[in-house]
C-alpha positions in Angstrom: -67.9 12.2 18.6 -68.0 15.9 19.3 -64.4 16.0 20.2 -63.4 14.1 17.1 -65.4 16.5 15.0 -63.7 19.5 16.7 -60.3 18.0 16.3 -61.0 17.4 12.6 -62.1 20.9 12.2 -59.0 22.2 13.9 -56.8 20.1 11.6 -58.7 21.4 8.6 -58.2 24.9 9.8 -54.5 24.4 10.1 -54.0 22.7 6.8 -56.0 25.3 4.8 -54.7 28.4 6.6 -51.3 28.9 4.8 -52.5 31.5 2.3 -54.2 33.5 5.1 -51.0 33.2 7.1 -49.1 34.6 4.2 -51.4 37.6 4.1 -50.9 38.3 7.8 -47.2 37.8 7.5 -46.9 40.3 4.7 -48.9 42.8 6.8 -46.7 42.2 9.8 -43.5 42.3 7.9 -44.4 45.6 6.2 -44.9 47.2 9.6 -41.8 49.3 10.1 -42.5 50.9 13.4 -44.7 50.2 16.5 -47.3 52.6 15.3 -47.5 50.7 12.0 -47.7 47.4 13.9 -50.6 48.8 16.0 -52.3 49.9 12.8 -51.9 46.4 11.2 -53.3 44.9 14.4 -56.4 47.2 14.3 -56.9 46.4 10.6 -56.9 42.7 11.2 -59.1 43.1 14.3 -61.7 45.1 12.4 -61.7 42.7 9.5 -62.3 39.7 11.7 -65.0 41.5 13.6 -66.7 42.5 10.3 -66.6 38.8 9.2 -68.3 37.7 12.4 -71.0 40.4 12.1 -71.7 39.4 8.5 -71.9 35.8 9.7 -69.3 34.6 7.1 -68.6 30.8 7.3 -67.3 29.8 10.7 -64.3 28.0 9.2 -63.1 31.2 7.5 -63.5 33.3 10.6 -61.7 30.7 12.8 -58.9 30.4 10.3 -58.2 34.1 10.5 -58.8 34.3 14.2 -56.3 31.5 14.9 -53.7 33.1 12.6 -54.3 36.4 14.3 -53.9 34.9 17.7 -50.7 33.0 16.8 -49.0 35.9 15.0 -49.6 38.2 18.0 -48.6 35.6 20.7 -52.2 35.5 21.8 -54.8 38.3 22.1 -55.1 40.8 24.9 -57.7 39.6 27.4 -60.2 42.3 26.4 -60.1 41.3 22.7 -59.9 37.5 23.5 -63.1 37.8 25.6 -64.8 40.0 23.0 -64.1 37.6 20.1 -65.2 34.6 22.1 -68.5 36.3 23.1 -69.2 37.5 19.6 -68.5 34.1 18.1 -70.9 32.4 20.5 -73.6 35.0 20.0 -73.3 34.9 16.2 -72.7 31.2 15.6 -74.4 29.6 18.6 -73.4 28.3 22.0 -72.9 24.8 20.6 -69.4 25.9 19.5 -68.2 26.6 23.0 -66.5 23.1 23.2 -64.6 23.9 19.9 -63.4 27.3 21.3 -62.3 25.5 24.5 -60.4 22.9 22.4 -58.7 25.7 20.3 -57.7 27.4 23.5 -56.3 24.1 25.0 -54.4 23.5 21.8 -52.8 27.0 22.1 -54.3 28.2 18.8 -56.7 30.7 20.3 -55.3 32.1 23.5 -54.9 35.2 25.7 -51.8 37.2 25.4 -49.3 36.5 28.2 -46.9 39.3 27.2 -46.3 41.7 24.4 -45.7 40.4 20.8 -42.3 39.0 20.3 -42.2 39.7 16.6 -39.2 42.1 16.8 -37.2 39.6 18.7 -38.0 36.8 16.3 -37.5 39.0 13.3 -33.9 39.9 14.4 -33.0 36.5 15.6 -34.1 34.7 12.4 -33.2 37.6 10.1 -36.6 37.4 8.5 -36.6 40.9 7.1 -33.5 42.4 5.4 -33.1 46.0 6.3 -32.3 48.3 3.4 -28.6 49.2 3.4 -26.9 51.5 1.0 -24.1 49.3 -0.5 -23.3 51.6 -3.3 -20.5 54.0 -2.4 
């Protein structure tokens, strides 16, 4: 029953996360350089951390955390461990199974390499660079 509940929660998180994904996408696409990308990462990190400390609803925090993890190809080990520890301390250790399920599903994971946003952006032509066409 616990696994079914966790699975249902994960599905709910995925279905209702589109608007939050859009927000993170806009933030990521507006980053023009690596320093701007680092600043966007820090803003998102701080915002999620603040939500956890304010004990906002767990579903809201997990939605953002999953999107944050996916858009960054996982979180650095230090940040992954920090968020995991903070979630368990703030919301209770009964959620450890859910966090493990999210990790197994690849939704909340440790970063294996640097973000591949630049590669994806170029390959899929997601952002049109400003070019001066008027001559």
